Every structure is written in C-alpha cells, then in structure tokens.
N, C-alpha and C positions, 0 to 999 in steps of 0.2 A: 665565154669563160676561158681564162688563161691557165694552161698547165705548166707547172714548174718542175723541171727535172733537176733534182738536187745533186745528181752525179755530175752534171755539167758545170756546177758552180765551183770555181777555183779561186782561192784567196791567197795573196802573197803574205809573207810574214808582216809586212808593213801595214796591211789592211786588217789584221787580226786584232782583237781586243781581249785582254785577259779577263777571265771569269772568276769572280770571287765566290768561293764555296763557304757556306755557313752551316753550322751544325748546332744542335742543342746540347749544352753541357751544363750540368748542375742547375737545371731549371730555366736557363735563359740561352739565347742564341748568340754565338760568337763566330767571327770569321776564322777559318782554319789557318789562314796566313799569320794570325797572331798567337798561335799555339807555340809552346816551347818544343824542343826537339823530341822529348819523350812522348808528349801528347800527340804530336803529328804522327809519330811512328804507330802509336796505338790506334789513331783514327784510320790510317791506311791499311791496317791489318784487321779491321773489323769484319765480321761475317754477318750478313743480313739475313733475317728470317724470310723463308720462302713458304708461302701458304700451300703451294702445290706439294711440297714434301711432307706437310703435316696432315693432309687429307688422304684418307684411305678409302677408295671407292667401294669395292665390293668384298674386301678381304674379311670383314667382320671381326677383326682382332685389333687390339691396341697397336698403334704404330709408334715407333720411336720418333718423337717430335724434337728433332735436333736440327739446328741450322747447319747448312753446308757452307 
C-alpha cells in the first residue's frame, strides 16, 4: 500500500485548474461565476448553520440556535 503525503505535493500556477463553485438559488443550481456583483457579495457573506452550536449536551435548558 502506498502512502501519499499531501504536504509534499507542490503545484505551480500553470498546473492548477480553476474550480467552479455551484450553489442552489431559487430552487435550482447555478455557478457562482455567473452571479451579478450583488449576488456574489451576498454569497460570500453567508453564514452556515453549525449543528454543534445548536446541540446542548447536559445543560437542560433551551439554547439559542443561531448560526455563527
């Protein structure tokens, strides 16, 4: 079995390939690269839900379920 150490892998800028990011908007998926200026700004300032923040182990009281 071969072990790969990802820290040893170095790529030059010529070897890199752009990654297209897609997201769901209004019920269908669209690439972020096609968003207008305002929608791109909104996308990059989104805050994602974290389940660990919503779960309260042994406190026995309601916890504020807010995304960070």
